[in-house]
Z-matrix of the N, CA and C atoms (Angstrom, degrees):
N
C 1 1.450
C 2 1.538 1 108.38
N 3 1.331 2 117.09 1 -42.40
C 4 1.484 3 118.56 2 176.29
C 5 1.470 4 114.83 3 -62.12
N 6 1.386 5 114.71 4 -39.83
C 7 1.497 6 117.33 5 178.11
C 8 1.451 7 112.51 6 -64.38
N 9 1.348 8 116.78 7 -38.00
C 10 1.466 9 119.85 8 -178.93
C 11 1.561 10 109.81 9 -67.73
N 12 1.296 11 117.19 10 -39.03
C 13 1.485 12 117.61 11 176.23
C 14 1.482 13 113.31 12 -66.46
N 15 1.356 14 116.08 13 -40.43
C 16 1.486 15 118.26 14 178.24
C 17 1.529 16 112.62 15 -67.62
N 18 1.322 17 116.60 16 -35.60
C 19 1.450 18 119.06 17 -179.76
C 20 1.452 19 114.03 18 -72.71
N 21 1.402 20 117.85 19 -26.71
C 22 1.428 21 119.92 20 176.98
C 23 1.494 22 115.49 21 -83.76
N 24 1.362 23 117.76 22 -13.34
C 25 1.469 24 122.44 23 -178.20
C 26 1.464 25 112.46 24 -64.04
N 27 1.364 26 122.93 25 -48.87
C 28 1.495 27 123.00 26 175.82
C 29 1.530 28 112.64 27 -57.31
N 30 1.321 29 114.80 28 -38.76
C 31 1.448 30 118.96 29 -179.86
C 32 1.512 31 111.08 30 -63.00
N 33 1.361 32 116.21 31 -42.43
C 34 1.461 33 123.00 32 -178.94
C 35 1.560 34 107.80 33 -66.52
N 36 1.341 35 118.03 34 -39.54
C 37 1.446 36 120.92 35 178.17
C 38 1.535 37 110.76 36 -62.63
N 39 1.324 38 118.54 37 -42.43
C 40 1.409 39 122.32 38 179.56
C 41 1.512 40 110.94 39 -66.44
N 42 1.349 41 115.47 40 -37.01
C 43 1.440 42 119.05 41 178.74
C 44 1.511 43 112.02 42 -66.18
N 45 1.337 44 117.07 43 -41.96
C 46 1.447 45 122.54 44 177.92
C 47 1.532 46 110.11 45 -66.33
N 48 1.345 47 118.34 46 -38.24
C 49 1.473 48 121.88 47 178.89
C 50 1.519 49 109.26 48 -62.21
N 51 1.280 50 116.71 49 -38.03
C 52 1.493 51 119.20 50 -179.56
C 53 1.521 52 111.66 51 -67.08
N 54 1.343 53 118.12 52 -20.91
C 55 1.440 54 121.01 53 176.48
C 56 1.533 55 111.59 54 -67.59
N 57 1.307 56 117.35 55 -21.96
C 58 1.471 57 121.37 56 -179.75
C 59 1.507 58 114.01 57 -79.81
N 60 1.297 59 117.03 58 -10.31
C 61 1.456 60 121.30 59 -178.29
C 62 1.543 61 109.52 60 -87.59
N 63 1.350 62 119.01 61 146.24
C 64 1.491 63 126.79 62 7.70
C 65 1.517 64 114.49 63 -92.43
N 66 1.402 65 118.08 64 0.42
C 67 1.439 66 122.31 65 -173.59
C 68 1.548 67 108.67 66 -64.30
N 69 1.309 68 118.36 67 -34.18
C 70 1.470 69 118.86 68 -179.75
C 71 1.484 70 114.63 69 -60.67
N 72 1.325 71 116.51 70 -44.97
C 73 1.432 72 120.72 71 178.27
C 74 1.487 73 113.22 72 -67.62
N 75 1.288 74 115.98 73 -38.87
C 76 1.489 75 119.69 74 179.44
C 77 1.531 76 112.22 75 -69.01
N 78 1.329 77 116.93 76 -43.10
C 79 1.485 78 119.64 77 178.70
C 80 1.555 79 110.45 78 -64.62
N 81 1.292 80 118.42 79 -44.12
C 82 1.472 81 119.13 80 177.92
C 83 1.434 82 112.75 81 -60.66
N 84 1.351 83 117.65 82 -44.24
C 85 1.486 84 119.70 83 179.45
C 86 1.480 85 113.34 84 -63.78
N 87 1.351 86 117.89 85 -48.97
C 88 1.476 87 122.16 86 -179.41
C 89 1.506 88 110.94 87 -62.62
N 90 1.327 89 115.96 88 -41.28
C 91 1.464 90 120.50 89 -178.60
C 92 1.493 91 110.67 90 -62.99
N 93 1.314 92 118.46 91 -42.92
C 94 1.500 93 121.04 92 178.20
C 95 1.510 94 110.26 93 -66.66
N 96 1.304 95 118.29 94 -40.64
C 97 1.478 96 121.29 95 176.82
C 98 1.519 97 110.38 96 -59.90
N 99 1.300 98 116.62 97 -43.59
C 100 1.479 99 120.17 98 -179.64
C 101 1.531 100 111.87 99 -63.89
N 102 1.355 101 114.95 100 -38.18
C 103 1.459 102 117.99 101 177.71
C 104 1.519 103 111.78 102 -65.90
N 105 1.321 104 115.59 103 -40.70
C 106 1.470 105 120.88 104 175.69
C 107 1.534 106 109.59 105 -61.58
N 108 1.321 107 116.27 106 -44.26
C 109 1.496 108 120.33 107 178.86
C 110 1.506 109 111.87 108 -60.35
N 111 1.330 110 116.73 109 -40.90
C 112 1.451 111 118.85 110 179.64
C 113 1.535 112 112.06 111 -67.89
N 114 1.332 113 116.98 112 -36.83
C 115 1.432 114 119.12 113 177.41
C 116 1.532 115 111.05 114 -66.23
N 117 1.341 116 116.16 115 -42.59
C 118 1.479 117 119.86 116 178.53
C 119 1.501 118 110.77 117 -63.80
N 120 1.366 119 116.60 118 -42.01
C 121 1.444 120 121.00 119 -178.25
C 122 1.577 121 110.07 120 -65.84
N 123 1.323 122 116.96 121 -33.65
C 124 1.456 123 120.21 122 -178.52
C 125 1.533 124 110.19 123 -78.45
N 126 1.333 125 117.40 124 -40.52
C 127 1.458 126 121.27 125 -176.25
C 128 1.527 127 111.25 126 -84.05
N 129 1.340 128 118.00 127 -28.44
C 130 1.447 129 121.19 128 -175.76
C 131 1.512 130 115.27 129 -47.97
N 132 1.360 131 116.10 130 -56.09
C 133 1.498 132 118.42 131 -177.81
C 134 1.524 133 110.29 132 -59.18
N 135 1.305 134 122.20 133 -27.29
C 136 1.470 135 123.68 134 -176.71
C 137 1.510 136 109.71 135 -73.42
N 138 1.357 137 117.23 136 -27.00
C 139 1.439 138 120.35 137 -176.23
C 140 1.534 139 110.64 138 -107.14
N 141 1.286 140 116.58 139 8.80
C 142 1.495 141 120.16 140 176.03
C 143 1.531 142 113.95 141 87.67
N 144 1.284 143 118.03 142 16.36
C 145 1.486 144 121.26 143 179.77
C 146 1.519 145 107.65 144 -76.51
N 147 1.346 146 113.48 145 152.60
C 148 1.450 147 119.31 146 178.81
C 149 1.597 148 113.67 147 -83.44
N 150 1.366 149 112.89 148 -4.79
C 151 1.465 150 114.75 149 178.62
C 152 1.513 151 113.38 150 -72.13
N 153 1.311 152 114.37 151 126.04
C 154 1.491 153 118.40 152 179.56
C 155 1.536 154 106.08 153 -132.35
N 156 1.350 155 115.80 154 82.36
C 157 1.412 156 120.56 155 -175.50
C 158 1.556 157 111.99 156 -80.31
N 159 1.286 158 117.66 157 -25.53
C 160 1.448 159 120.93 158 -173.67
C 161 1.543 160 113.82 159 -98.29
N 162 1.320 161 115.25 160 -30.27
C 163 1.502 162 119.77 161 -176.52
C 164 1.475 163 108.04 162 -141.24
N 165 1.304 164 116.21 163 124.73
C 166 1.463 165 121.56 164 -177.19
C 167 1.514 166 113.80 165 -74.10
N 168 1.331 167 113.82 166 169.36
C 169 1.461 168 121.55 167 -179.01
C 170 1.531 169 110.64 168 -86.89
N 171 1.359 170 117.89 169 -164.60
C 172 1.429 171 121.27 170 179.97
C 173 1.525 172 114.02 171 -75.21
N 174 1.311 173 117.81 172 -8.73
C 175 1.487 174 120.96 173 179.69
C 176 1.536 175 110.39 174 -95.76
N 177 1.329 176 115.47 175 114.58
C 178 1.484 177 120.53 176 179.61
C 179 1.478 178 108.03 177 -132.00
N 180 1.369 179 115.04 178 150.24
C 181 1.452 180 121.42 179 177.51
C 182 1.484 181 110.39 180 -135.04
N 183 1.302 182 117.77 181 152.92
C 184 1.450 183 124.39 182 178.22
C 185 1.575 184 108.04 183 -141.55
N 186 1.286 185 114.63 184 125.85
C 187 1.465 186 119.69 185 -179.31
C 188 1.529 187 110.30 186 -93.95
N 189 1.328 188 117.61 187 134.80
C 190 1.451 189 119.98 188 176.81
C 191 1.515 190 108.87 189 -72.83
N 192 1.275 191 117.93 190 143.18
C 193 1.419 192 125.28 191 177.64
C 194 1.527 193 114.82 192 -88.41
N 195 1.390 194 113.08 193 -0.71
C 196 1.486 195 119.25 194 -179.03
C 197 1.534 196 107.28 195 -104.71
N 198 1.337 197 114.85 196 136.55
C 199 1.475 198 121.73 197 175.01
C 200 1.524 199 111.77 198 -85.68
N 201 1.357 200 114.14 199 148.53
C 202 1.493 201 116.07 200 172.13
C 203 1.541 202 105.86 201 -140.10
N 204 1.343 203 111.28 202 156.87
C 205 1.427 204 120.91 203 -174.91
C 206 1.523 205 108.10 204 -75.90
N 207 1.367 206 116.64 205 145.03
C 208 1.408 207 121.70 206 179.83
C 209 1.487 208 112.74 207 -106.54
N 210 1.359 209 118.46 208 32.36
C 211 1.464 210 120.19 209 -176.85
C 212 1.528 211 112.83 210 -57.67
N 213 1.311 212 117.06 211 -29.14
C 214 1.483 213 119.12 212 -179.77
C 215 1.494 214 111.38 213 -78.76
N 216 1.307 215 120.14 214 -7.65
C 217 1.444 216 122.35 215 -177.93
C 218 1.548 217 111.37 216 -120.40
N 219 1.348 218 116.94 217 29.49
C 220 1.431 219 118.81 218 -176.01
C 221 1.510 220 111.87 219 -66.10
N 222 1.312 221 119.36 220 -23.99
C 223 1.431 222 119.19 221 174.73
C 224 1.514 223 114.92 222 -67.81
N 225 1.299 224 114.86 223 -25.43
C 226 1.443 225 120.06 224 179.30
C 227 1.503 226 111.63 225 -83.73
N 228 1.352 227 118.65 226 -43.03
C 229 1.480 228 120.37 227 -175.78
C 230 1.511 229 114.01 228 -91.24
N 231 1.376 230 116.02 229 -27.21
C 232 1.452 231 120.75 230 174.48
C 233 1.499 232 115.47 231 53.09
N 234 1.354 233 116.66 232 62.81
C 235 1.495 234 119.05 233 177.93
C 236 1.532 235 111.66 234 -77.93
N 237 1.331 236 115.24 235 163.62
C 238 1.465 237 120.50 236 176.18
C 239 1.506 238 106.78 237 -73.53
N 240 1.397 239 114.78 238 167.95
C 241 1.429 240 120.59 239 -178.15
C 242 1.568 241 108.14 240 -65.47
N 243 1.335 242 110.50 241 135.95
C 244 1.483 243 116.84 242 -179.29
C 245 1.494 244 116.04 243 82.14
N 246 1.346 245 119.31 244 2.91
C 247 1.439 246 124.16 245 -178.03
C 248 1.537 247 108.29 246 -105.99
N 249 1.333 248 115.81 247 131.40
C 250 1.452 249 119.83 248 176.99
C 251 1.514 250 108.97 249 -106.92
N 252 1.319 251 115.81 250 134.40
C 253 1.432 252 120.85 251 -177.89
C 254 1.499 253 107.95 252 -99.02
N 255 1.355 254 114.32 253 129.64
C 256 1.488 255 121.51 254 177.55
C 257 1.551 256 108.06 255 -115.30
N 258 1.328 257 113.89 256 145.68
C 259 1.460 258 116.68 257 -176.40
C 260 1.544 259 109.64 258 -144.36
N 261 1.328 260 116.09 259 160.51
C 262 1.460 261 119.48 260 174.24
C 263 1.515 262 108.00 261 -122.24
N 264 1.298 263 115.11 262 123.54
C 265 1.476 264 119.18 263 -177.66
C 266 1.497 265 112.92 264 -75.58
N 267 1.309 266 117.96 265 148.13
C 268 1.449 267 123.64 266 175.07
C 269 1.521 268 107.69 267 -115.24
N 270 1.317 269 117.46 268 131.03
C 271 1.438 270 125.10 269 -179.58
C 272 1.516 271 108.59 270 -103.08
N 273 1.346 272 115.94 271 121.12
C 274 1.469 273 119.10 272 -176.61
C 275 1.551 274 108.08 273 -129.03
N 276 1.346 275 113.06 274 152.32
C 277 1.433 276 118.94 275 175.90
C 278 1.551 277 106.84 276 -142.58
N 279 1.313 278 114.73 277 145.18
C 280 1.475 279 120.53 278 173.36
C 281 1.488 280 113.27 279 -99.59
N 282 1.294 281 117.45 280 6.89
C 283 1.492 282 123.06 281 178.23
C 284 1.519 283 111.30 282 -130.89
N 285 1.318 284 115.58 283 56.50
C 286 1.451 285 120.64 284 -176.98
C 287 1.558 286 108.70 285 -72.73
N 288 1.352 287 115.33 286 136.06
C 289 1.424 288 119.47 287 174.81
C 290 1.512 289 111.02 288 -82.54
N 291 1.321 290 117.07 289 -177.57
C 292 1.435 291 120.54 290 -176.55
C 293 1.503 292 113.78 291 -63.50
N 294 1.326 293 118.95 292 -38.08
C 295 1.443 294 122.69 293 178.42
C 296 1.472 295 112.56 294 -65.57
N 297 1.347 296 117.73 295 -41.81
C 298 1.470 297 123.44 296 178.13
C 299 1.507 298 111.06 297 -63.78
N 300 1.331 299 115.46 298 -41.57
C 301 1.454 300 120.15 299 -179.58
C 302 1.546 301 108.50 300 -68.16
N 303 1.327 302 118.63 301 -36.78
C 304 1.418 303 119.93 302 178.06
C 305 1.536 304 110.64 303 -64.66
N 306 1.368 305 116.74 304 -45.49
C 307 1.454 306 120.64 305 176.24
C 308 1.511 307 113.49 306 -57.56
N 309 1.372 308 115.04 307 -41.46
C 310 1.430 309 121.13 308 179.33
C 311 1.550 310 110.38 309 -65.24
N 312 1.328 311 116.42 310 -39.37
C 313 1.448 312 122.21 311 177.70
C 314 1.544 313 111.64 312 -64.51
N 315 1.324 314 116.93 313 -42.79
C 316 1.447 315 121.91 314 179.77
C 317 1.529 316 113.59 315 -72.61
N 318 1.339 317 115.18 316 -15.14
C 319 1.474 318 120.45 317 176.65
C 320 1.478 319 112.75 318 -73.49
N 321 1.320 320 120.75 319 -17.65
C 322 1.447 321 122.42 320 -178.72
C 323 1.522 322 113.73 321 -126.37
N 324 1.384 323 119.09 322 -29.89
C 325 1.438 324 121.10 323 -172.23
C 326 1.559 325 114.64 324 -61.82
N 327 1.311 326 119.81 325 -39.54
C 328 1.487 327 117.59 326 179.54
C 329 1.508 328 114.51 327 -58.72
N 330 1.321 329 115.74 328 -38.28
C 331 1.516 330 118.46 329 175.63
C 332 1.509 331 110.68 330 -64.96
N 333 1.322 332 116.47 331 -41.07
C 334 1.471 333 120.10 332 179.33
C 335 1.529 334 109.43 333 -63.87
N 336 1.306 335 118.23 334 -42.65
C 337 1.434 336 121.35 335 177.28
C 338 1.535 337 113.52 336 -62.97
N 339 1.318 338 112.83 337 -37.70
C 340 1.489 339 117.12 338 176.54
C 341 1.501 340 113.60 339 -63.16
N 342 1.401 341 115.79 340 -41.99
C 343 1.411 342 120.36 341 -179.26
C 344 1.571 343 109.75 342 -68.11
N 345 1.347 344 116.21 343 -43.92
C 346 1.437 345 118.07 344 -179.64
C 347 1.533 346 111.16 345 -63.87
N 348 1.310 347 117.93 346 -36.77
C 349 1.463 348 121.99 347 179.24
C 350 1.504 349 110.57 348 -66.92
N 351 1.331 350 120.06 349 -43.33
C 352 1.453 351 120.05 350 -178.49
C 353 1.450 352 111.30 351 -71.94
N 354 1.394 353 119.31 352 -31.19
C 355 1.473 354 120.89 353 173.47
C 356 1.486 355 112.00 354 -66.28
N 357 1.326 356 118.61 355 -38.60
C 358 1.464 357 121.97 356 179.59
C 359 1.520 358 108.81 357 -68.10
N 360 1.317 359 120.36 358 -42.72
C 361 1.461 360 121.63 359 179.82
C 362 1.520 361 111.35 360 -68.64
N 363 1.305 362 118.18 361 -38.32
C 364 1.477 363 120.20 362 179.10
C 365 1.527 364 108.45 363 -69.55
N 366 1.320 365 117.84 364 -38.57
C 367 1.463 366 119.13 365 179.42
C 368 1.525 367 111.10 366 -66.62
N 369 1.360 368 118.41 367 -37.26
C 370 1.442 369 120.45 368 176.27
C 371 1.501 370 110.38 369 -67.84
N 372 1.341 371 117.89 370 -38.96
C 373 1.481 372 122.38 371 177.65
C 374 1.497 373 110.52 372 -60.46
N 375 1.347 374 118.25 373 -43.92
C 376 1.493 375 121.75 374 -175.98
C 377 1.513 376 107.78 375 -70.47
N 378 1.305 377 118.36 376 -39.11
C 379 1.490 378 118.25 377 -178.33
C 380 1.549 379 108.63 378 -66.78
N 381 1.300 380 118.70 379 -42.90
C 382 1.446 381 120.85 380 178.62
C 383 1.506 382 112.03 381 -65.92
N 384 1.333 383 117.73 382 -40.83
C 385 1.480 384 119.14 383 178.37
C 386 1.538 385 113.29 384 -69.03
N 387 1.324 386 114.50 385 -32.95
C 388 1.474 387 118.17 386 177.45
C 389 1.541 388 112.57 387 -65.89
N 390 1.382 389 115.52 388 -33.91
C 391 1.468 390 118.76 389 -176.52
C 392 1.528 391 110.71 390 -88.33
N 393 1.319 392 118.40 391 -42.14
C 394 1.464 393 121.10 392 -172.40
C 395 1.511 394 114.25 393 -106.84
N 396 1.279 395 117.94 394 -7.74
C 397 1.502 396 122.59 395 -179.84
C 398 1.454 397 113.00 396 109.22
N 399 1.328 398 116.65 397 156.26
C 400 1.491 399 121.91 398 -177.51
C 401 1.518 400 109.59 399 -75.97
N 402 1.334 401 116.87 400 -46.25
C 403 1.493 402 118.39 401 -171.92
C 404 1.567 403 110.02 402 -91.64
N 405 1.305 404 113.57 403 73.38
C 406 1.420 405 120.95 404 179.49
C 407 1.555 406 108.94 405 -132.74
N 408 1.330 407 113.25 406 161.27
C 409 1.497 408 118.51 407 178.56
C 410 1.537 409 112.25 408 -63.76
N 411 1.366 410 115.14 409 -33.83
C 412 1.425 411 120.41 410 -179.46
C 413 1.561 412 110.97 411 -67.65
N 414 1.313 413 116.65 412 -40.73
C 415 1.450 414 119.46 413 177.39
C 416 1.492 415 111.34 414 -63.66
N 417 1.320 416 116.41 415 -42.49
C 418 1.479 417 119.75 416 178.41
C 419 1.510 418 110.89 417 -62.29
N 420 1.334 419 115.44 418 -39.65
C 421 1.538 420 119.16 419 -179.23
C 422 1.540 421 109.23 420 -66.95
N 423 1.308 422 116.49 421 -42.48
C 424 1.476 423 118.93 422 178.63
C 425 1.532 424 111.56 423 -63.15
N 426 1.329 425 116.90 424 -38.92
C 427 1.418 426 121.70 425 177.50
C 428 1.468 427 112.33 426 -64.45
N 429 1.325 428 118.01 427 -39.48
C 430 1.477 429 123.27 428 177.16
C 431 1.496 430 109.80 429 -64.92
N 432 1.316 431 121.41 430 -41.91
C 433 1.423 432 124.17 431 178.84
C 434 1.484 433 110.29 432 -61.76
N 435 1.330 434 116.77 433 -43.33
C 436 1.501 435 121.21 434 179.46
C 437 1.529 436 111.30 435 -64.65
N 438 1.304 437 116.50 436 -35.78
C 439 1.481 438 120.35 437 176.17
C 440 1.517 439 113.18 438 -65.08
N 441 1.341 440 115.72 439 -44.03
C 442 1.470 441 118.74 440 -179.62
C 443 1.531 442 110.33 441 -68.50
N 444 1.337 443 114.99 442 -39.71
C 445 1.458 444 117.78 443 176.58
C 446 1.530 445 112.13 444 -57.99
N 447 1.322 446 116.33 445 -45.35
C 448 1.444 447 118.50 446 179.91
C 449 1.519 448 113.17 447 -66.36
N 450 1.352 449 114.72 448 -41.55
C 451 1.472 450 118.98 449 -177.53
C 452 1.546 451 111.85 450 -64.17
N 453 1.352 452 113.91 451 -51.53
C 454 1.495 453 118.03 452 -178.72
C 455 1.528 454 111.21 453 -70.92
N 456 1.338 455 114.12 454 -43.13
C 457 1.469 456 119.62 455 -177.03
C 458 1.514 457 115.64 456 -62.29
N 459 1.332 458 115.63 457 -38.38
C 460 1.478 459 117.15 458 -179.30
C 461 1.536 460 110.36 459 -68.40
N 462 1.333 461 116.05 460 -38.61
C 463 1.463 462 118.21 461 179.05
C 464 1.534 463 112.30 462 -68.69
N 465 1.309 464 115.44 463 -44.00
C 466 1.500 465 118.05 464 178.38
C 467 1.475 466 111.25 465 -64.98
N 468 1.332 467 116.53 466 -43.95
C 469 1.492 468 120.02 467 179.68
C 470 1.521 469 112.67 468 -59.18
N 471 1.319 470 116.56 469 -42.14
C 472 1.472 471 118.74 470 179.68
C 473 1.506 472 112.93 471 -68.96
N 474 1.344 473 116.78 472 -38.88
C 475 1.438 474 120.68 473 175.97
C 476 1.545 475 112.11 474 -61.32
N 477 1.319 476 114.44 475 -47.78
C 478 1.480 477 119.61 476 -178.23
C 479 1.574 478 110.13 477 -64.58
N 480 1.313 479 117.65 478 -44.45
C 481 1.430 480 123.59 479 -177.83
C 482 1.537 481 110.07 480 -66.48
N 483 1.319 482 116.29 481 -40.66
C 484 1.445 483 119.42 482 179.13
C 485 1.583 484 110.21 483 -64.16
N 486 1.323 485 114.92 484 -42.16
C 487 1.480 486 118.49 485 177.02
C 488 1.493 487 113.49 486 -63.44
N 489 1.353 488 114.38 487 -41.52
C 490 1.498 489 119.40 488 178.25
C 491 1.478 490 110.81 489 -63.85
N 492 1.314 491 117.44 490 -44.21
C 493 1.476 492 122.53 491 -179.11
C 494 1.518 493 109.63 492 -60.79
N 495 1.335 494 116.30 493 -47.19
C 496 1.506 495 120.29 494 -178.62
C 497 1.525 496 110.00 495 -65.19
N 498 1.325 497 117.97 496 -38.21
C 499 1.434 498 120.14 497 178.52
C 500 1.513 499 112.88 498 -67.26
N 501 1.324 500 115.89 499 -40.97
C 502 1.448 501 119.62 500 177.00
C 503 1.505 502 112.93 501 -65.00
N 504 1.321 503 116.74 502 -42.26
C 505 1.455 504 121.63 503 -179.11
C 506 1.519 505 108.48 504 -64.43
N 507 1.350 506 119.69 505 -34.52
C 508 1.449 507 120.85 506 179.71
C 509 1.470 508 112.43 507 -65.53
N 510 1.360 509 117.13 508 -28.90
C 511 1.456 510 120.22 509 178.37
C 512 1.553 511 114.75 510 -82.46
N 513 1.311 512 115.38 511 -9.03
C 514 1.495 513 120.56 512 -177.60
C 515 1.482 514 112.91 513 -108.81
N 516 1.387 515 118.33 514 -27.54
C 517 1.457 516 122.60 515 -175.75
C 518 1.541 517 106.98 516 -114.48
N 519 1.301 518 116.20 517 131.23
C 520 1.481 519 122.54 518 -178.88
C 521 1.531 520 111.69 519 -71.36
N 522 1.323 521 118.79 520 -30.74
C 523 1.461 522 121.49 521 -174.14
C 524 1.524 523 109.21 522 -98.34
N 525 1.360 524 119.43 523 20.06
C 526 1.412 525 120.89 524 -178.92
C 527 1.535 526 108.00 525 -125.31
N 528 1.339 527 113.94 526 126.70
C 529 1.490 528 120.97 527 -176.35
C 530 1.542 529 110.62 528 -113.63
N 531 1.332 530 113.44 529 134.75
C 532 1.426 531 117.59 530 178.55
C 533 1.545 532 110.90 531 -83.28
N 534 1.343 533 116.54 532 113.44
C 535 1.466 534 119.98 533 177.29
C 536 1.532 535 106.19 534 -151.90
N 537 1.329 536 116.61 535 -171.34
C 538 1.443 537 122.32 536 -177.59
C 539 1.522 538 110.17 537 -64.09
N 540 1.343 539 116.78 538 -42.40
C 541 1.478 540 119.75 539 -179.62
C 542 1.514 541 112.10 540 -61.37
N 543 1.297 542 116.80 541 -44.82
C 544 1.464 543 121.05 542 -179.85
C 545 1.530 544 111.21 543 -65.56
N 546 1.348 545 113.14 544 -38.82
C 547 1.494 546 118.40 545 175.92
C 548 1.521 547 111.25 546 -60.68
N 549 1.325 548 116.30 547 -53.17
C 550 1.445 549 120.11 548 179.36
C 551 1.513 550 112.64 549 -63.33
N 552 1.356 551 117.58 550 -32.37
C 553 1.442 552 119.20 551 177.45
C 554 1.510 553 112.53 552 -69.03
N 555 1.306 554 117.63 553 -24.77
C 556 1.434 555 120.97 554 177.44
C 557 1.498 556 115.02 555 -84.03
N 558 1.389 557 112.75 556 -26.20
C 559 1.482 558 118.89 557 -175.01
C 560 1.526 559 110.47 558 -68.45
N 561 1.318 560 116.49 559 133.09
C 562 1.454 561 124.11 560 179.40
C 563 1.531 562 107.74 561 -122.54
N 564 1.303 563 118.05 562 109.50
C 565 1.490 564 122.98 563 -175.60
C 566 1.602 565 109.33 564 -58.22
N 567 1.298 566 116.59 565 128.28
C 568 1.512 567 119.79 566 -179.81
C 569 1.542 568 110.00 567 -83.44
N 570 1.331 569 117.60 568 70.69
C 571 1.467 570 121.03 569 -173.67
C 572 1.555 571 110.58 570 -57.11
N 573 1.373 572 116.48 571 -46.35
C 574 1.444 573 118.89 572 -173.97
C 575 1.522 574 110.27 573 -61.04
N 576 1.338 575 119.74 574 -42.81
C 577 1.453 576 122.35 575 -178.88
C 578 1.511 577 110.88 576 -68.67
N 579 1.382 578 117.50 577 -37.12
C 580 1.462 579 119.75 578 178.43
C 581 1.539 580 111.32 579 -62.51
N 582 1.341 581 114.80 580 -47.94
C 583 1.463 582 117.29 581 179.74
C 584 1.535 583 113.00 582 -64.97
N 585 1.313 584 115.90 583 -33.65
C 586 1.468 585 122.33 584 176.78
C 587 1.527 586 108.89 585 -63.21
N 588 1.325 587 115.69 586 -47.33
C 589 1.449 588 119.73 587 -179.76
C 590 1.506 589 111.99 588 -63.60
N 591 1.320 590 117.62 589 -43.42
C 592 1.422 591 120.43 590 175.94
C 593 1.536 592 114.54 591 -59.99
N 594 1.309 593 113.79 592 -37.70
C 595 1.486 594 119.10 593 173.69
C 596 1.533 595 112.04 594 -63.87
N 597 1.270 596 116.78 595 -39.90
C 598 1.524 597 119.85 596 179.22
C 599 1.512 598 107.76 597 -66.79
N 600 1.334 599 119.79 598 -43.83
C 601 1.462 600 121.26 599 -179.34
C 602 1.527 601 110.03 600 -63.40
N 603 1.343 602 117.22 601 -40.22
C 604 1.440 603 119.91 602 179.67
C 605 1.544 604 110.49 603 -65.16
N 606 1.345 605 115.40 604 -43.50
C 607 1.512 606 117.52 605 -179.82
C 608 1.505 607 110.88 606 -65.90
N 609 1.370 608 117.36 607 -33.95
C 610 1.472 609 120.54 608 175.83
C 611 1.522 610 111.19 609 -61.37
N 612 1.365 611 116.99 610 -42.56
C 613 1.482 612 118.98 611 176.52
C 614 1.535 613 112.20 612 -64.29
N 615 1.334 614 115.53 613 -39.94
C 616 1.461 615 118.19 614 178.89
C 617 1.534 616 110.49 615 -63.50
N 618 1.336 617 115.03 616 -43.21
C 619 1.476 618 120.62 617 -179.75
C 620 1.527 619 109.06 618 -63.69
N 621 1.331 620 117.17 619 -43.97
C 622 1.487 621 119.32 620 179.06
C 623 1.537 622 111.39 621 -59.45
N 624 1.350 623 114.87 622 -42.69
C 625 1.472 624 118.55 623 177.70
C 626 1.555 625 110.56 624 -63.77
N 627 1.315 626 116.47 625 -40.28
C 628 1.424 627 121.36 626 179.68
C 629 1.554 628 112.07 627 -64.02
N 630 1.308 629 114.69 628 -41.94
C 631 1.453 630 119.59 629 177.13
C 632 1.542 631 110.91 630 -60.84
N 633 1.353 632 117.06 631 -44.13
C 634 1.430 633 120.24 632 178.31
C 635 1.508 634 113.21 633 -62.49
N 636 1.330 635 116.17 634 -39.41
C 637 1.482 636 119.97 635 177.13
C 638 1.530 637 110.46 636 -65.31
N 639 1.349 638 114.93 637 -41.32
C 640 1.468 639 119.13 638 179.20
C 641 1.533 640 111.21 639 -62.85
N 642 1.280 641 118.07 640 -40.17
C 643 1.442 642 121.62 641 178.09
C 644 1.519 643 113.07 642 -66.18
N 645 1.330 644 114.79 643 -37.82
C 646 1.437 645 120.87 644 178.14
C 647 1.549 646 109.90 645 -65.62
N 648 1.322 647 116.12 646 -42.10
C 649 1.470 648 119.15 647 -179.73
C 650 1.506 649 112.51 648 -68.17
N 651 1.374 650 115.95 649 -39.34
C 652 1.473 651 118.79 650 175.32
C 653 1.502 652 112.15 651 -65.58
N 654 1.306 653 116.72 652 -35.60
C 655 1.482 654 118.99 653 178.45
C 656 1.543 655 110.47 654 -70.09
N 657 1.337 656 117.40 655 -34.79
C 658 1.433 657 120.56 656 178.27
C 659 1.523 658 111.94 657 -69.15
N 660 1.365 659 115.34 658 -41.28
C 661 1.462 660 118.97 659 179.24
C 662 1.516 661 109.77 660 -69.77
């Protein structure tokens, strides 16, 4: 009986490891590519490369979130009769100062940090689940941490990026003022990520309850 249980254990581990596919392969590959990109971005400026992944150059742009009518430019856009053309202007400069470069950097970096963090947490979750099994307390805990990171991170990232975008636009457009209204007008709630994070947290609770039931059954048997 003991030999049969021991011989079936590796098979069960392989079966549980297959449950992690295809997300395990994708997460590992993307995580490694991101690490390579970070190394290249950090080393590139030291060796004279034009890659600047962490800090932008003197050219920055900010797009207005407000539409305006292009009636004065109908010769350029040529709409059909009865059609009104709306556009959003982009303000760009090739001589950005340090503040503008900082705002431009903060307009993208929080999302990058969010992606790198969730990839790290998912990679750690997959490694632990591959070694110790999918249906364990540790896997449920890692899944819960990833859900909270995504939920809080997506909200913080959007708030910071919206503020940075509004602040940058205020330095480029004379008729645009940086205040609470312009900040909130730029903010776009990340509904998809919020619902995804809530789903992950819910699934983590279900898995934790399942693990507890499994341990109770094994203890009873």
